[in-house]
C-alpha positions as a Markdown table, in Angstrom:
| # | Residue | x | y | z |
|---|---|---|---|---|
| 1 | Met | 7.5 | 22.6 | -20.1 |
| 2 | Gln | 3.8 | 23.5 | -20.2 |
| 3 | Ile | 2.6 | 25.4 | -17.1 |
| 4 | Ile | -1.0 | 24.7 | -16.2 |
| 5 | Pro | -2.9 | 27.9 | -15.1 |
| 6 | Ala | -4.6 | 27.4 | -11.8 |
| 7 | Lys | -7.9 | 28.5 | -13.1 |
| 8 | Arg | -8.0 | 25.6 | -15.6 |
| 9 | Ile | -7.9 | 23.0 | -12.8 |
| 10 | Gln | -11.0 | 23.1 | -10.7 |
| 11 | Val | -11.3 | 20.0 | -8.5 |
| 12 | Ser | -14.8 | 19.6 | -6.9 |
| 13 | Glu | -14.4 | 18.8 | -3.3 |
| 14 | Asn | -18.1 | 18.2 | -3.0 |
| 15 | Arg | -18.1 | 15.8 | -6.0 |
| 16 | Leu | -15.1 | 13.9 | -4.5 |
| 17 | Arg | -16.7 | 13.7 | -1.1 |
| 18 | Arg | -20.0 | 12.4 | -2.6 |
| 19 | Asp | -18.2 | 9.6 | -4.4 |
| 20 | Ile | -16.0 | 8.5 | -1.5 |
| 21 | Glu | -19.1 | 8.5 | 0.9 |
| 22 | Ala | -21.1 | 6.5 | -1.6 |
| 23 | Leu | -18.3 | 3.9 | -1.8 |
| 24 | Ala | -17.9 | 3.9 | 2.0 |
| 25 | Ala | -21.6 | 3.0 | 2.4 |
| 26 | Ile | -20.8 | -0.4 | 0.7 |
| 27 | Gly | -19.7 | -2.8 | 3.5 |
| 28 | Ala | -20.3 | -0.2 | 6.2 |
| 29 | Gly | -20.9 | -1.7 | 9.7 |
| 30 | Pro | -20.9 | -0.6 | 13.3 |
| 31 | Phe | -17.1 | -1.0 | 13.6 |
| 32 | Gly | -15.9 | 0.2 | 10.2 |
| 33 | Ile | -16.0 | -0.7 | 6.5 |
| 34 | Thr | -15.4 | -4.3 | 5.4 |
| 35 | Arg | -15.0 | -4.9 | 1.7 |
| 36 | Arg | -12.8 | -7.9 | 1.4 |
| 37 | Ala | -11.8 | -8.9 | -2.1 |
| 38 | Tyr | -14.2 | -11.1 | -4.1 |
| 39 | Thr | -17.1 | -10.8 | -1.6 |
| 40 | Thr | -20.5 | -9.5 | -2.4 |
| 41 | Glu | -19.5 | -6.1 | -1.0 |
| 42 | Asp | -16.5 | -6.0 | -3.2 |
| 43 | Thr | -18.6 | -6.8 | -6.3 |
| 44 | Lys | -21.0 | -4.0 | -5.5 |
| 45 | Ala | -18.0 | -1.6 | -5.1 |
| 46 | Arg | -16.7 | -2.7 | -8.4 |
| 47 | Arg | -20.0 | -2.0 | -10.1 |
| 48 | Leu | -20.2 | 1.5 | -8.5 |
| 49 | Thr | -16.7 | 2.2 | -9.7 |
| 50 | Val | -17.6 | 1.1 | -13.2 |
| 51 | Ser | -20.6 | 3.4 | -13.1 |
| 52 | Leu | -18.5 | 6.4 | -12.0 |
| 53 | Met | -15.9 | 5.8 | -14.7 |
| 54 | Glu | -18.6 | 5.6 | -17.3 |
| 55 | Asp | -20.2 | 8.8 | -16.1 |
| 56 | Ala | -16.8 | 10.5 | -16.5 |
| 57 | Gly | -16.8 | 9.4 | -20.1 |
| 58 | Leu | -14.3 | 6.5 | -19.8 |
| 59 | Arg | -14.4 | 3.3 | -21.7 |
| 60 | Val | -14.4 | 0.6 | -19.0 |
| 61 | Arg | -13.2 | -3.0 | -19.0 |
| 62 | Val | -12.9 | -5.5 | -16.1 |
| 63 | Asp | -10.1 | -8.0 | -16.5 |
| 64 | Pro | -10.2 | -11.7 | -15.5 |
| 65 | Val | -9.0 | -11.1 | -11.9 |
| 66 | Gly | -11.3 | -8.2 | -11.2 |
| 67 | Asn | -9.1 | -5.2 | -12.0 |
| 68 | Val | -11.2 | -2.3 | -13.4 |
| 69 | Phe | -9.8 | 0.1 | -16.0 |
| 70 | Gly | -11.3 | 3.2 | -17.5 |
| 71 | Arg | -9.7 | 4.7 | -20.6 |
| 72 | Arg | -9.7 | 8.2 | -21.9 |
| 73 | Asp | -8.3 | 8.7 | -25.4 |
| 74 | Gly | -5.6 | 11.2 | -26.1 |
| 75 | Arg | -4.7 | 13.0 | -29.3 |
| 76 | Asp | -2.0 | 10.6 | -30.1 |
| 77 | Pro | -3.2 | 7.0 | -29.8 |
| 78 | Glu | 0.4 | 5.7 | -30.3 |
| 79 | Lys | 1.7 | 7.3 | -27.2 |
| 80 | Pro | 2.1 | 5.1 | -24.0 |
| 81 | Val | -0.7 | 5.3 | -21.4 |
| 82 | Ile | -0.5 | 7.5 | -18.4 |
| 83 | Met | -2.2 | 5.5 | -15.6 |
| 84 | Ala | -3.5 | 6.6 | -12.2 |
| 85 | Gly | -5.3 | 4.6 | -9.6 |
| 86 | Ser | -5.2 | 2.4 | -6.4 |
| 87 | His | -7.6 | -0.1 | -4.9 |
| 88 | Ile | -11.2 | -0.2 | -3.6 |
| 89 | Asp | -11.0 | -3.3 | -1.2 |
| 90 | Thr | -10.5 | -2.7 | 2.5 |
| 91 | Val | -9.2 | -4.5 | 5.5 |
| 92 | Pro | -11.9 | -5.8 | 8.0 |
| 93 | Asn | -13.4 | -2.8 | 9.8 |
| 94 | Gly | -11.3 | -0.3 | 7.8 |
| 95 | Gly | -11.8 | 3.3 | 6.8 |
| 96 | Met | -13.2 | 5.1 | 3.8 |
| 97 | Phe | -10.0 | 6.7 | 2.4 |
| 98 | Asp | -7.3 | 3.9 | 2.1 |
| 99 | Gly | -7.2 | 3.0 | -1.6 |
| 100 | Ala | -10.5 | 4.6 | -2.4 |
| 101 | Leu | -9.1 | 8.1 | -2.6 |
| 102 | Gly | -6.6 | 7.0 | -5.2 |
| 103 | Val | -9.3 | 5.6 | -7.5 |
| 104 | Leu | -12.0 | 8.1 | -7.0 |
| 105 | Gly | -9.6 | 11.0 | -6.9 |
| 106 | Ala | -8.2 | 9.9 | -10.3 |
| 107 | Ile | -11.8 | 9.8 | -11.6 |
| 108 | Glu | -12.3 | 13.3 | -10.3 |
| 109 | Ala | -9.1 | 14.4 | -12.0 |
| 110 | Ile | -10.6 | 13.2 | -15.3 |
| 111 | Arg | -13.7 | 15.2 | -14.6 |
| 112 | Thr | -11.6 | 18.4 | -14.1 |
| 113 | Phe | -10.1 | 17.8 | -17.5 |
| 114 | Asn | -13.6 | 17.3 | -19.0 |
| 115 | Asp | -14.8 | 20.5 | -17.3 |
| 116 | Ala | -11.9 | 22.5 | -18.6 |
| 117 | Gly | -12.0 | 21.0 | -22.1 |
| 118 | Ile | -8.4 | 19.6 | -21.7 |
| 119 | Val | -7.5 | 16.7 | -24.0 |
| 120 | Thr | -4.2 | 15.1 | -23.2 |
| 121 | Glu | -1.7 | 14.0 | -25.9 |
| 122 | Ser | -1.4 | 10.5 | -24.2 |
| 123 | Pro | -4.2 | 8.1 | -23.6 |
| 124 | Met | -5.1 | 7.9 | -19.9 |
| 125 | Glu | -6.3 | 5.0 | -17.8 |
| 126 | Ile | -7.8 | 4.9 | -14.3 |
| 127 | Ala | -7.1 | 1.6 | -12.5 |
| 128 | Ala | -8.9 | 0.0 | -9.5 |
| 129 | Phe | -6.7 | -3.0 | -8.7 |
| 130 | Ala | -8.2 | -6.0 | -7.0 |
| 131 | Asp | -7.3 | -7.3 | -3.6 |
| 132 | Glu | -4.5 | -5.0 | -2.6 |
| 133 | Glu | -5.1 | -5.8 | 1.0 |
| 134 | Gly | -4.5 | -9.5 | 0.7 |
| 135 | Ala | -7.9 | -10.6 | 2.1 |
| 136 | Trp | -7.5 | -14.3 | 1.2 |
| 137 | Phe | -3.9 | -14.7 | -0.1 |
| 138 | Ser | -0.8 | -12.6 | -0.8 |
| 139 | Gly | -1.5 | -8.8 | -1.1 |
| 140 | Thr | -1.4 | -6.6 | -4.2 |
| 141 | Phe | -2.9 | -9.6 | -6.1 |
| 142 | Gly | -4.5 | -7.6 | -8.9 |
| 143 | Ser | -1.5 | -5.4 | -9.6 |
| 144 | Arg | 0.8 | -8.4 | -9.5 |
| 145 | Ala | -1.4 | -10.1 | -12.0 |
| 146 | Phe | -1.3 | -7.0 | -14.2 |
| 147 | Val | 2.5 | -7.0 | -14.3 |
| 148 | Gly | 2.7 | -10.8 | -14.8 |
| 149 | Gln | 3.8 | -11.8 | -11.3 |
| 150 | Val | 0.9 | -14.2 | -10.5 |
| 151 | Arg | 1.4 | -17.9 | -11.6 |
| 152 | Glu | -1.2 | -20.6 | -12.2 |
| 153 | Gln | -0.2 | -22.4 | -9.0 |
| 154 | Glu | -1.1 | -19.4 | -6.9 |
| 155 | Leu | -4.7 | -19.8 | -8.2 |
| 156 | Arg | -4.8 | -23.3 | -6.8 |
| 157 | Ala | -3.7 | -22.3 | -3.3 |
| 158 | Thr | -6.2 | -22.6 | -0.5 |
| 159 | Thr | -7.4 | -19.4 | 1.0 |
| 160 | Arg | -8.1 | -18.8 | 4.7 |
| 161 | Asp | -11.7 | -20.0 | 4.5 |
| 162 | Gly | -10.9 | -23.2 | 2.6 |
| 163 | Gln | -11.7 | -22.2 | -0.9 |
| 164 | Ser | -9.0 | -22.0 | -3.6 |
| 165 | Val | -8.1 | -18.6 | -5.1 |
| 166 | Trp | -9.6 | -19.9 | -8.4 |
| 167 | Glu | -12.9 | -20.6 | -6.6 |
| 168 | Lys | -12.9 | -17.2 | -5.0 |
| 169 | Leu | -12.5 | -15.5 | -8.4 |
| 170 | Lys | -15.1 | -17.8 | -10.1 |
| 171 | Ser | -17.7 | -17.1 | -7.3 |
| 172 | Ala | -17.2 | -13.4 | -8.0 |
| 173 | Gly | -18.2 | -13.9 | -11.6 |
| 174 | Leu | -14.6 | -13.5 | -12.9 |
| 175 | Ser | -12.5 | -15.6 | -15.3 |
| 176 | Pro | -9.5 | -17.1 | -13.5 |
| 177 | Asp | -8.9 | -19.5 | -16.4 |
| 178 | Asp | -7.8 | -16.5 | -18.4 |
| 179 | Leu | -5.0 | -15.3 | -16.1 |
| 180 | Ala | -2.9 | -14.3 | -19.1 |
| 181 | Gly | -5.7 | -11.9 | -20.1 |
| 182 | Ser | -4.9 | -9.8 | -17.0 |
| 183 | Val | -1.3 | -9.1 | -18.0 |
| 184 | Ala | -0.6 | -5.6 | -19.4 |
| 185 | Ser | -0.3 | -5.8 | -23.2 |
| 186 | Tyr | 0.4 | -2.2 | -24.0 |
| 187 | Pro | 3.1 | 0.3 | -22.9 |
| 188 | Ile | 2.6 | 2.5 | -19.8 |
| 189 | Ser | 4.8 | 5.5 | -19.5 |
| 190 | Ala | 3.9 | 6.4 | -15.9 |
| 191 | Tyr | 1.7 | 5.3 | -13.0 |
| 192 | Leu | 0.6 | 7.7 | -10.3 |
| 193 | Glu | -1.0 | 6.7 | -7.0 |
| 194 | Leu | -2.7 | 9.2 | -4.7 |
| 195 | His | -2.9 | 7.8 | -1.2 |
| 196 | Ile | -3.4 | 8.8 | 2.4 |
| 197 | Glu | -0.1 | 8.8 | 4.3 |
| 198 | Gln | -1.3 | 6.3 | 6.9 |
| 199 | Gly | 1.1 | 8.0 | 9.3 |
| 200 | Gly | 1.3 | 11.3 | 11.2 |
| 201 | Val | 4.3 | 13.0 | 9.7 |
| 202 | Leu | 2.4 | 15.4 | 7.3 |
| 203 | Glu | 0.0 | 16.4 | 10.0 |
| 204 | Arg | 2.7 | 17.0 | 12.5 |
| 205 | Asp | 4.7 | 19.1 | 10.0 |
| 206 | Gly | 1.6 | 21.1 | 8.9 |
| 207 | Leu | 2.1 | 20.0 | 5.2 |
| 208 | Asp | -0.5 | 19.3 | 2.5 |
| 209 | Ile | 1.4 | 16.9 | 0.3 |
| 210 | Gly | 4.0 | 14.1 | 0.6 |
| 211 | Val | 6.1 | 13.5 | -2.5 |
| 212 | Val | 6.9 | 9.8 | -2.0 |
| 213 | Thr | 10.6 | 8.9 | -2.7 |
| 214 | Gly | 10.1 | 5.1 | -2.4 |
| 215 | Ile | 8.4 | 2.2 | -0.8 |
| 216 | Val | 10.5 | 0.6 | 1.9 |
| 217 | Gly | 12.1 | -2.8 | 1.7 |
| 218 | Ile | 10.8 | -5.4 | 4.3 |
| 219 | Thr | 12.8 | -8.1 | 6.0 |
| 220 | Arg | 10.9 | -10.6 | 8.2 |
| 221 | Gly | 11.9 | -13.7 | 10.1 |
| 222 | Ala | 11.8 | -15.5 | 13.4 |
| 223 | Ile | 13.8 | -15.3 | 16.6 |
| 224 | Thr | 14.0 | -18.4 | 18.9 |
| 225 | Ala | 15.3 | -18.1 | 22.5 |
| 226 | Val | 16.0 | -21.4 | 24.1 |
| 227 | Gly | 16.3 | -22.0 | 27.8 |
| 228 | Met | 15.3 | -24.8 | 30.2 |
| 229 | Ala | 11.7 | -25.4 | 31.3 |
| 230 | Asn | 11.6 | -26.0 | 35.0 |
| 231 | His | 9.3 | -25.7 | 38.0 |
| 232 | Ala | 8.5 | -22.1 | 38.8 |
| 233 | Gly | 8.3 | -22.7 | 42.5 |
| 234 | Thr | 11.3 | -24.8 | 43.2 |
| 235 | Thr | 13.9 | -23.3 | 40.8 |
| 236 | Pro | 15.8 | -20.4 | 42.5 |
| 237 | Met | 16.2 | -17.2 | 40.4 |
| 238 | His | 19.9 | -17.6 | 40.1 |
| 239 | Met | 19.6 | -21.1 | 38.8 |
| 240 | Arg | 17.1 | -20.4 | 36.0 |
| 241 | Asp | 17.7 | -20.5 | 32.3 |
| 242 | Asp | 14.6 | -18.5 | 31.4 |
| 243 | Ala | 14.0 | -18.3 | 27.6 |
| 244 | Leu | 11.6 | -15.3 | 28.0 |
| 245 | Val | 14.2 | -13.3 | 29.9 |
| 246 | Lys | 16.6 | -13.9 | 27.0 |
| 247 | Ala | 13.9 | -12.9 | 24.5 |
| 248 | Ala | 13.2 | -9.7 | 26.5 |
| 249 | Arg | 16.8 | -8.7 | 26.4 |
| 250 | Phe | 16.9 | -9.3 | 22.6 |
| 251 | Ile | 13.7 | -7.2 | 22.2 |
| 252 | Cys | 15.5 | -4.3 | 23.9 |
| 253 | Leu | 18.5 | -4.8 | 21.6 |
| 254 | Val | 16.2 | -4.6 | 18.5 |
| 255 | His | 14.5 | -1.4 | 19.8 |
| 256 | Glu | 17.8 | 0.3 | 20.5 |
| 257 | Glu | 19.3 | -0.6 | 17.1 |
| 258 | Ala | 16.2 | 0.7 | 15.3 |
| 259 | Arg | 16.5 | 4.0 | 17.1 |
| 260 | Arg | 20.0 | 4.6 | 15.6 |
| 261 | Gly | 18.8 | 7.3 | 13.3 |
| 262 | Cys | 15.4 | 7.5 | 11.7 |
| 263 | Asp | 15.9 | 5.4 | 8.5 |
| 264 | Met | 14.7 | 2.1 | 9.8 |
| 265 | Val | 11.8 | 0.7 | 11.9 |
| 266 | Ala | 11.8 | -2.7 | 13.6 |
| 267 | Thr | 8.9 | -4.5 | 15.2 |
| 268 | Ile | 8.5 | -7.6 | 17.4 |
| 269 | Gly | 4.8 | -8.2 | 16.8 |
| 270 | Gln | 4.3 | -11.8 | 18.0 |
| 271 | Ile | 5.5 | -13.7 | 21.0 |
| 272 | Gln | 4.9 | -17.4 | 21.7 |
| 273 | Val | 6.1 | -18.8 | 25.1 |
| 274 | Ser | 6.5 | -22.5 | 25.7 |
| 275 | Pro | 5.2 | -24.4 | 27.5 |
| 276 | Gly | 3.1 | -21.5 | 28.4 |
| 277 | Ala | 2.0 | -22.4 | 31.9 |
| 278 | Val | 1.8 | -20.0 | 34.9 |
| 279 | Asn | 3.9 | -22.3 | 37.1 |
| 280 | Val | 6.7 | -23.3 | 34.6 |
| 281 | Val | 9.8 | -21.3 | 33.8 |
| 282 | Pro | 9.7 | -20.7 | 30.0 |
| 283 | Gly | 11.9 | -23.2 | 28.1 |
| 284 | Glu | 11.5 | -21.6 | 24.6 |
| 285 | Thr | 10.2 | -18.3 | 23.3 |
| 286 | Arg | 9.6 | -17.5 | 19.6 |
| 287 | Leu | 9.4 | -14.0 | 18.3 |
| 288 | Ser | 8.5 | -12.4 | 15.0 |
| 289 | Leu | 10.8 | -9.7 | 13.7 |
| 290 | Glu | 10.1 | -7.3 | 10.9 |
| 291 | Met | 12.4 | -4.5 | 9.7 |
| 292 | Arg | 11.6 | -1.8 | 7.1 |
| 293 | Ser | 14.0 | 0.7 | 5.5 |
| 294 | Met | 14.7 | 2.3 | 2.1 |
| 295 | Asp | 18.4 | 1.4 | 2.6 |
| 296 | Pro | 19.2 | -2.3 | 2.1 |
| 297 | Ala | 22.7 | -1.7 | 3.7 |
| 298 | Arg | 20.9 | -0.4 | 6.8 |
| 299 | Ile | 19.0 | -3.6 | 7.1 |
| 300 | Glu | 22.2 | -5.7 | 6.5 |
| 301 | Thr | 24.0 | -3.8 | 9.3 |
| 302 | Ala | 21.1 | -4.3 | 11.7 |
| 303 | Val | 20.9 | -8.0 | 10.9 |
| 304 | Glu | 24.6 | -8.4 | 11.6 |
| 305 | Arg | 24.2 | -6.5 | 14.9 |
| 306 | Phe | 21.3 | -8.7 | 15.9 |
| 307 | Lys | 23.3 | -11.8 | 15.2 |
| 308 | Gln | 26.2 | -10.5 | 17.3 |
| 309 | Gly | 23.8 | -9.6 | 20.1 |
| 310 | Ala | 22.2 | -13.1 | 19.9 |
| 311 | Ala | 25.6 | -14.7 | 20.2 |
| 312 | Ser | 26.4 | -12.5 | 23.2 |
| 313 | Leu | 23.2 | -13.3 | 25.0 |
| 314 | Gly | 23.5 | -17.0 | 24.2 |
| 315 | Gly | 20.7 | -19.5 | 23.3 |
| 316 | Ile | 19.2 | -17.2 | 20.7 |
| 317 | Glu | 18.8 | -18.1 | 17.0 |
| 318 | Val | 18.1 | -15.5 | 14.3 |
| 319 | Asp | 16.4 | -16.8 | 11.2 |
| 320 | Leu | 15.5 | -14.0 | 8.7 |
| 321 | Gly | 13.9 | -15.3 | 5.5 |
| 322 | Leu | 11.5 | -13.0 | 3.7 |
| 323 | Ala | 13.2 | -10.0 | 2.2 |
| 324 | Lys | 11.5 | -7.5 | -0.2 |
| 325 | Met | 13.8 | -4.9 | -1.7 |
| 326 | Pro | 12.9 | -1.2 | -1.5 |
| 327 | Val | 11.2 | 0.2 | -4.5 |
| 328 | Pro | 12.3 | 3.7 | -5.4 |
| 329 | Met | 10.0 | 6.1 | -7.2 |
| 330 | Asp | 11.0 | 7.6 | -10.5 |
| 331 | Pro | 13.1 | 10.8 | -10.1 |
| 332 | Gly | 11.4 | 12.5 | -13.1 |
| 333 | Val | 7.9 | 11.7 | -11.8 |
| 334 | Met | 8.9 | 12.9 | -8.3 |
| 335 | Asp | 10.1 | 16.2 | -9.8 |
| 336 | Ser | 6.8 | 16.5 | -11.7 |
| 337 | Ile | 4.8 | 16.0 | -8.5 |
| 338 | Glu | 7.0 | 18.6 | -6.7 |
| 339 | Asp | 6.5 | 21.1 | -9.5 |
| 340 | Ala | 2.8 | 20.5 | -9.4 |
| 341 | Cys | 2.9 | 21.4 | -5.6 |
| 342 | Lys | 4.8 | 24.6 | -6.4 |
| 343 | Asp | 2.3 | 25.5 | -9.2 |
| 344 | Ala | -0.6 | 25.2 | -6.7 |
| 345 | Gly | 1.3 | 26.7 | -3.8 |
| 346 | Tyr | 0.9 | 23.7 | -1.5 |
| 347 | Pro | 3.5 | 23.0 | 1.2 |
| 348 | Tyr | 5.1 | 19.6 | 0.8 |
| 349 | Lys | 8.0 | 17.4 | 1.6 |
| 350 | Arg | 9.7 | 14.3 | 0.2 |
| 351 | Met | 9.2 | 11.2 | 2.3 |
| 352 | Ala | 9.4 | 7.4 | 2.1 |
| 353 | Ser | 6.3 | 5.1 | 2.3 |
| 354 | Gly | 6.5 | 2.7 | 5.2 |
| 355 | Ala | 3.6 | 0.6 | 3.8 |
| 356 | Gly | 3.3 | -1.4 | 0.6 |
| 357 | His | 1.1 | -0.2 | -2.3 |
| 358 | Asp | 0.1 | -1.3 | -5.8 |
| 359 | Ala | 2.7 | 1.2 | -7.1 |
| 360 | Met | 5.6 | -1.1 | -6.1 |
| 361 | Cys | 4.3 | -3.7 | -8.6 |
| 362 | Leu | 3.7 | -1.2 | -11.4 |
| 363 | Ala | 7.3 | 0.0 | -11.0 |
| 364 | Arg | 8.3 | -3.2 | -12.9 |
| 365 | Ile | 6.7 | -1.8 | -16.1 |
| 366 | Ala | 6.3 | 2.0 | -15.7 |
| 367 | Ser | 7.8 | 5.1 | -14.2 |
| 368 | Val | 6.0 | 5.4 | -10.9 |
| 369 | Gly | 5.2 | 8.2 | -8.4 |
| 370 | Met | 3.0 | 8.5 | -5.3 |
| 371 | Ile | 1.3 | 11.5 | -3.7 |
| 372 | Phe | 0.5 | 11.4 | 0.0 |
| 373 | Val | -2.1 | 13.5 | 1.8 |
| 374 | Pro | -2.3 | 13.8 | 5.6 |
| 375 | Ser | -4.0 | 11.2 | 7.8 |
| 376 | Met | -5.5 | 12.8 | 11.0 |
| 377 | Gly | -3.8 | 11.4 | 14.0 |
| 378 | Gly | -1.7 | 9.1 | 11.7 |
| 379 | Ile | -4.6 | 6.5 | 11.9 |
| 380 | Ser | -5.3 | 4.1 | 9.1 |
| 381 | His | -6.8 | 0.6 | 8.7 |
| 382 | Ser | -9.4 | 1.7 | 11.2 |
| 383 | Ser | -12.9 | 3.2 | 11.3 |
| 384 | Lys | -11.2 | 6.3 | 12.7 |
| 385 | Glu | -9.2 | 6.8 | 9.5 |
| 386 | Cys | -9.8 | 10.4 | 8.4 |
| 387 | Thr | -8.4 | 13.0 | 6.0 |
| 388 | Ala | -9.8 | 16.5 | 5.8 |
| 389 | Trp | -11.9 | 16.9 | 2.6 |
| 390 | Asp | -10.0 | 20.0 | 1.6 |
| 391 | Gln | -6.7 | 18.2 | 1.9 |
| 392 | Ala | -8.1 | 15.2 | -0.1 |
| 393 | Ala | -9.1 | 17.7 | -2.8 |
| 394 | Arg | -5.6 | 19.2 | -2.8 |
| 395 | Gly | -4.2 | 15.8 | -3.4 |
| 396 | Val | -6.5 | 15.4 | -6.4 |
| 397 | Asp | -5.4 | 18.8 | -7.6 |
| 398 | Val | -1.7 | 17.8 | -7.5 |
| 399 | Leu | -2.6 | 14.5 | -9.2 |
| 400 | Ala | -4.3 | 16.3 | -12.1 |
| 401 | Arg | -1.4 | 18.8 | -12.5 |
| 402 | Thr | 1.1 | 16.0 | -12.4 |
| 403 | Ile | -0.7 | 14.1 | -15.1 |
| 404 | Leu | -0.6 | 17.2 | -17.3 |
| 405 | Arg | 3.1 | 17.8 | -16.7 |
| 406 | Leu | 3.9 | 14.1 | -17.5 |
| 407 | Asp | 1.7 | 14.4 | -20.6 |
| 408 | Ala | 3.7 | 17.4 | -21.8 |
| 409 | Arg | 7.1 | 15.6 | -21.5 |
| 410 | Lys | 8.8 | 14.5 | -24.7 |
| 411 | Leu | 8.8 | 10.7 | -24.2 |
């Protein structure tokens, strides 16, 4: 295995900061940054990204759904591509690091290779995937299109503002009629995604890097508690069948179950009380329920306990529909990231990602790995989202070293 001398990798923190702040200026407002996919701001961000890629010597193409790719040739054009990237769209009033660090950090990694005169054996591509945040329709749209998971009927779906997906793409100057042209047509050996943690674990533990072990599975559904609506003034407490009280007891059950160990989180994020009047005992309460874990068996156990608890409480129905399986990262890629941390002397830990990322889509066609850097206060999807510039640069350093380690593997 080739060991990369530290002196050959010189990430420019100032250059990285300049690029991230330039991108952050697009869509900036008083409450944060808003670059929703396929808007004017998103188009401007795409143009800036193309310009930065070209300045780094990459050959750039924009595919029919707005994914941006910059390619750097390797010595062996027959070898599969090593890809790195993320996304450049934001949630409304978001921050400057989510997604952007993965794209601009990958461009900076290329610059470090250029500065050191390093030519990889494998071709490299930097990817900026479109609409990871799901501004108008289902999230990770661009990366799903890239791996062939988007179908024509999804383009005809109506978005939240009344336009179809097709119309959104067309209005952004893209080519939705050529959906097949977005599907990867060449082999990719590995995909790396540098990202802020979006949680507070690394900061709490005083660590520079998170080596991501996988992206959690998600199970979502609805809970319905049924009681009897009745007059709030004339119905004595001992004669009430209060649906909200049943729901409250179920919420406590969910909280207690999720705290059995640290391998699952569960959230009741929405409550609807009917009839919803101040002077009426609630007759029905509907709750949302979401569970996340890397262990499908843990979810199954929790679901069974929730159903048992619902039966014990009475009048509660558990209907869990959406289930996305966990996506493990590639063991060899994780080892390469870990070795890169050791090369550079950065403290790190292995950890799961509780949020979804483009990497979970790329795992269908490539060996995938993710690198986390700390988020101050564990805050993300907010104008207060912040990562120290030196820690962001360390993440790029690990990304660059990992790329070179993967390139040195015999594939």
